[in-house]
C-alpha positions as CSV (number, residue, x, y, z in Angstrom):
1,M,0.9,1.1,11.9
2,R,-2.0,-1.6,11.2
3,K,-3.3,-4.6,12.3
4,L,-5.8,-6.8,10.6
5,F,-7.5,-10.2,12.4
6,A,-9.8,-12.2,10.0
7,L,-12.6,-14.3,12.3
8,L,-15.0,-16.8,11.5
9,L,-17.5,-17.4,14.3
10,A,-17.5,-20.9,14.9
11,A,-18.3,-20.5,18.8
12,G,-18.6,-18.1,21.1
13,M,-15.8,-15.8,20.7
14,L,-13.9,-13.3,22.1
15,V,-12.4,-10.5,19.7
16,T,-9.2,-8.7,21.7
17,L,-9.2,-4.9,21.2
18,A,-5.7,-4.1,21.5
19,G,-4.4,-1.3,23.4
20,C,-7.7,-0.3,23.6
21,Q,-9.8,1.0,26.7
22,L,-13.5,1.5,26.4
23,A,-14.7,5.2,27.2
24,S,-17.0,4.2,29.8
25,D,-14.6,3.4,32.0
26,Q,-11.8,5.9,31.7
27,G,-13.6,8.8,29.1
28,E,-16.6,10.4,28.0
29,A,-18.0,9.3,24.5
30,A,-19.5,11.8,22.0
31,G,-22.0,9.4,21.1
32,D,-23.4,5.9,21.3
33,Q,-21.5,3.0,19.5
34,L,-22.6,0.6,16.6
35,I,-22.3,-2.3,17.4
36,G,-24.3,-4.8,15.2
37,V,-28.4,-5.1,14.1
38,Y,-31.2,-6.9,14.7
39,I,-32.5,-8.7,12.0
40,T,-36.4,-9.1,12.1
41,T,-38.9,-10.5,9.3
42,E,-41.1,-7.8,10.3
43,Y,-40.9,-4.0,10.1
44,L,-40.5,-2.5,14.0
45,D,-42.1,1.1,13.5
46,L,-40.2,2.7,16.1
47,M,-41.3,6.0,15.0
48,D,-42.4,8.9,17.2
49,M,-44.5,10.2,14.7
50,E,-46.1,12.8,17.3
51,A,-42.7,14.5,18.0
52,Y,-41.6,14.6,14.3
53,L,-45.1,16.2,13.3
54,N,-44.7,18.8,16.2
55,D,-41.2,20.0,14.9
56,H,-42.3,20.0,11.3
57,L,-45.6,21.4,11.4
58,N,-44.3,24.5,9.7
59,E,-43.8,22.2,6.6
60,L,-47.5,21.6,5.9
61,T,-49.4,23.8,3.7
62,D,-52.8,23.7,2.7
63,G,-53.9,20.3,1.5
64,G,-50.4,19.2,1.9
65,T,-48.8,16.2,3.4
66,I,-45.8,15.8,5.7
67,T,-43.1,13.1,4.9
68,A,-40.5,11.9,7.1
69,E,-37.4,12.0,4.9
70,G,-33.7,12.7,5.8
71,D,-32.3,12.1,9.4
72,T,-34.9,11.0,11.5
73,S,-32.5,9.3,14.0
74,A,-33.6,12.0,17.0
75,Y,-37.4,10.8,16.3
76,Q,-36.8,6.7,16.7
77,D,-37.9,5.5,20.0
78,R,-35.5,3.1,21.9
79,V,-36.0,-0.4,22.9
80,Y,-33.5,-1.7,25.6
81,A,-32.0,-4.9,25.4
82,V,-31.7,-7.6,28.3
83,D,-28.6,-9.2,29.1
84,V,-30.1,-13.1,29.5
85,S,-26.8,-14.9,30.0
86,E,-25.3,-16.0,33.7
87,D,-21.9,-14.4,33.0
88,P,-21.6,-10.5,32.8
89,Q,-18.2,-11.3,30.9
90,H,-20.4,-13.2,27.9
91,P,-23.3,-10.9,27.6
92,D,-26.2,-12.5,25.4
93,Y,-28.6,-9.4,24.7
94,R,-32.3,-9.9,23.7
95,F,-35.2,-7.5,23.1
96,P,-38.2,-9.0,25.2
97,G,-41.3,-9.8,23.1
98,I,-39.4,-8.8,19.6
99,E,-38.5,-12.4,17.6
100,G,-35.0,-11.7,15.5
101,I,-31.4,-12.5,15.4
102,P,-28.7,-10.8,16.9
103,I,-25.6,-10.0,15.0
104,Y,-23.2,-8.1,16.9
105,C,-19.9,-7.6,18.7
106,V,-20.2,-5.8,22.1
107,P,-16.9,-4.0,24.0
108,V,-16.3,-5.7,27.3
109,P,-14.1,-4.0,29.8
110,E,-11.2,-6.1,31.4
111,P,-10.0,-4.9,34.4
112,E,-6.4,-6.3,34.0
113,G,-5.2,-6.8,30.1
114,D,-6.5,-5.3,27.1
115,D,-10.5,-5.2,26.3
116,Y,-12.3,-7.4,24.1
117,C,-15.6,-7.6,21.8
118,W,-17.8,-10.9,22.9
119,T,-19.5,-12.4,20.0
120,P,-22.1,-14.8,21.0
121,S,-22.8,-18.3,19.2
122,N,-26.3,-18.6,19.7
123,A,-27.8,-17.4,16.8
124,P,-28.0,-20.8,14.4
125,E,-28.7,-19.2,11.8
126,V,-26.1,-17.0,11.0
127,W,-22.8,-17.8,9.5
128,Q,-20.6,-14.5,10.9
129,Y,-16.9,-13.5,9.9
130,Y,-15.3,-10.4,11.9
131,N,-12.7,-7.9,10.7
132,Y,-11.1,-5.8,13.2
133,T,-8.5,-3.0,12.5
134,V,-6.6,-0.7,14.2
135,E,-4.8,2.6,13.2
136,D,-3.5,5.8,14.6
137,D,-6.6,7.3,14.8
138,M,-9.3,4.7,13.6
139,E,-10.5,1.7,15.2
140,G,-12.8,-0.3,12.7
141,M,-15.1,-3.5,13.0
142,V,-16.5,-4.9,10.1
143,I,-19.4,-8.0,10.8
144,T,-20.0,-10.2,7.6
145,A,-23.3,-12.0,8.6
146,E,-24.6,-14.7,5.9
147,L,-27.9,-16.0,5.9
148,Y,-29.8,-18.4,4.0
149,V,-33.7,-18.9,3.3
150,S,-36.0,-21.8,1.0
151,T,-36.5,-21.2,-2.5
152,E,-39.9,-22.4,-1.6
153,E,-40.9,-19.6,0.5
154,R,-40.4,-17.4,-2.9
155,H,-40.4,-13.7,-1.8
156,H,-38.7,-12.9,1.6
157,Q,-37.8,-9.9,3.3
158,F,-36.0,-8.5,6.5
159,Y,-34.8,-5.9,8.4
160,A,-31.5,-4.7,9.9
161,N,-32.6,-2.6,13.0
162,P,-29.1,-0.9,14.5
163,M,-27.8,-1.9,17.8
164,Y,-26.0,0.5,20.2
165,R,-24.1,0.6,23.1
166,T,-24.5,3.7,25.3
167,A,-21.4,5.5,27.5
168,E,-23.1,3.7,30.3
169,G,-23.0,0.3,28.9
170,E,-26.7,0.0,28.0
171,I,-27.5,-1.8,24.7
172,Y,-30.9,-0.4,22.8
173,M,-31.9,-0.8,19.1
174,V,-33.9,1.4,16.8
175,G,-36.0,0.9,13.9
176,G,-34.0,0.0,10.8
177,T,-34.2,-0.7,7.1
178,G,-35.1,-3.2,4.9
179,A,-35.0,-5.4,2.1
180,G,-36.9,-7.9,0.0
181,G,-37.5,-9.9,-3.2
182,N,-38.7,-12.5,-4.8
183,M,-35.9,-15.7,-4.2
184,D,-37.6,-18.6,-6.0
185,E,-34.2,-19.2,-7.7
186,P,-31.4,-20.8,-5.7
187,G,-28.3,-18.4,-5.5
188,T,-30.5,-15.2,-5.5
189,S,-29.2,-12.8,-2.4
190,L,-30.9,-9.7,-0.5
191,M,-28.2,-7.4,0.8
192,L,-28.2,-4.5,3.4
193,T,-25.4,-2.7,5.2
194,V,-25.4,-0.6,8.2
195,E,-22.4,1.4,8.8
196,E,-21.7,4.7,11.3
197,T,-18.5,6.5,12.7
198,S,-18.6,7.9,16.2
199,D,-15.7,9.6,18.2
200,M,-14.6,8.6,21.4
201,T,-12.5,10.9,24.0
202,L,-9.9,9.1,26.3
203,N,-7.6,10.9,28.8
204,G,-8.4,14.0,26.2
205,K,-7.4,12.4,23.2
206,T,-10.2,11.5,20.7
207,T,-10.3,8.3,18.4
208,R,-12.9,7.4,15.8
209,Q,-14.5,3.9,15.9
210,R,-16.3,2.9,12.9
211,C,-18.3,-0.4,12.7
212,E,-19.8,-1.7,9.5
213,V,-22.3,-4.7,9.5
214,K,-23.0,-6.6,6.4
215,V,-25.9,-8.7,6.0
216,T,-26.8,-10.8,3.2
217,V,-29.5,-13.5,2.8
218,T,-29.6,-16.1,0.1
219,S,-31.8,-18.5,-1.4
220,V,-31.6,-22.1,-1.4
221,Y,-33.0,-25.2,-2.4
222,P,-34.6,-26.9,0.9
223,V,-32.8,-29.9,2.3
224,E,-34.2,-33.1,1.8
225,K,-32.0,-35.6,3.8
226,T,-28.1,-35.3,5.0
227,V,-26.2,-38.6,4.1
228,L,-22.9,-39.5,6.3
229,I,-20.4,-41.7,5.0
230,Q,-17.6,-43.2,6.5
231,M,-14.6,-43.9,4.5
232,D,-11.4,-45.7,5.2
233,R,-7.7,-45.0,4.3
234,N,-8.0,-46.6,1.0
235,N,-11.1,-44.7,0.3
236,R,-13.4,-47.3,0.5
237,V,-17.4,-47.1,1.8
238,I,-17.5,-48.5,5.7
239,A,-21.3,-47.6,6.3
240,S,-23.7,-45.1,5.4
241,Q,-26.7,-43.7,7.0
242,E,-29.1,-41.2,6.3
243,F,-30.7,-38.3,8.4
244,L,-34.0,-36.6,7.7
245,P,-33.5,-32.6,8.6
246,G,-33.6,-31.9,12.4
247,Q,-32.8,-35.9,13.2
248,A,-29.0,-35.8,13.1
249,P,-27.5,-36.9,16.6
250,A,-25.9,-34.7,19.2
251,A,-22.5,-37.1,18.9
252,F,-21.6,-39.3,16.7
253,T,-18.8,-42.1,17.3
254,P,-17.1,-43.0,14.0
255,K,-15.8,-46.8,13.4
256,E,-12.3,-47.5,14.5
257,N,-10.8,-48.0,10.8
258,T,-12.4,-45.0,9.8
259,A,-10.2,-42.1,8.5
260,Y,-12.6,-39.7,7.2
261,L,-16.2,-38.7,6.8
262,V,-18.2,-37.3,4.2
263,V,-21.0,-35.2,5.0
264,E,-23.5,-35.0,2.0
265,T,-26.7,-32.5,1.9
266,H,-29.1,-33.4,-0.7
267,R,-32.0,-30.6,-1.4
268,Q,-34.5,-30.8,-3.6
269,S,-37.2,-28.3,-5.0
270,K,-41.1,-29.0,-4.9
271,S,-40.4,-29.1,-8.9
272,G,-37.5,-31.8,-8.4
273,D,-34.7,-29.9,-9.1
274,Q,-32.0,-31.4,-6.9
275,T,-28.3,-29.6,-5.9
276,L,-25.3,-31.9,-3.8
277,D,-23.4,-30.3,-0.9
278,R,-20.6,-32.4,0.1
279,E,-17.7,-31.8,2.8
280,L,-14.9,-34.0,4.0
281,F,-14.0,-34.3,7.8
282,D,-10.8,-36.2,8.9
283,R,-9.6,-36.8,12.3
284,E,-8.4,-33.3,13.1
285,D,-12.3,-32.4,12.9
286,S,-14.6,-32.3,16.0
287,V,-17.8,-31.2,14.6
288,F,-20.1,-31.3,11.6
289,S,-23.2,-29.6,10.9
290,T,-26.6,-30.3,9.1
291,Y,-29.4,-27.7,8.2
292,Q,-32.9,-27.6,8.4
293,E,-35.6,-24.8,8.1
294,G,-36.3,-22.7,10.9
295,E,-40.0,-21.4,12.2
296,N,-38.7,-17.8,10.9
297,G,-37.7,-18.8,7.5
298,F,-34.1,-19.0,7.8
299,F,-32.1,-22.1,8.0
300,C,-30.5,-23.4,10.9
301,R,-27.3,-25.5,11.5
302,T,-27.3,-28.0,14.1
303,D,-23.8,-29.5,15.2
304,T,-22.8,-32.8,15.8
305,V,-19.9,-33.8,17.8
306,I,-17.5,-36.0,16.3
307,H,-16.1,-39.0,18.5
308,W,-12.9,-40.4,17.2
309,T,-12.1,-43.9,18.3
């Protein structure tokens, strides 16, 4: 029997791991579990070249060189994460001194009931989606992450550094692979996929666990302004106001006779090319988002809470 859950992260989210207990509590893991990636814009040189060279000196010939090829995971130094959250049931992992964007779903034990996978919501650069599947001998988690950069940056590169969870519950990352290219045309995308399958033994039964992280970075024109339009039930404009990037309020109260809101994101390149994104929000919606380019080059969203009257 197969179960499939498709989830869009709009806030901190719990993904229930139905019928599953974590091996760190009642079993012994055959290997560390891939839980996500840590996105950086700089390459993390975590390779222990001294150890690699010591083990491969026999490959060196007169005038020759040694090139690190194949599976070099055994020679990757680990960088351990620190949980900066105040609630152990909602962990928030960071790597001190390394700027980056965490994309992960970490298993959290639950004394009573099913365990769950916690996904933090404090990375405003990322739009994340999750698919969790359960089969007889395989549990799978697919994390799809979308990020956006400005066409004005032209060339962009990023690195997806794998994050792992040990049987003892420690979180660490190792150096990963990168992607880069010219991003001066809107809609240009860079893609990376990190995936791994590991075996976990619980009460004598071995289950395969597969994690796949798909990261896509797409270029868009810079945001010029956001226009917020209030409409009545007869589709007439009641009021309209504009916000520059980063200046939208934390909360907004529409007029009493507003039936729905139109949020327009105006984008314009330095050469004058323009695009317009338009979204509608009615009284069943409680928040809308605006966008601005962050210091790390990725666009960030800021949520505005809607207080309907």
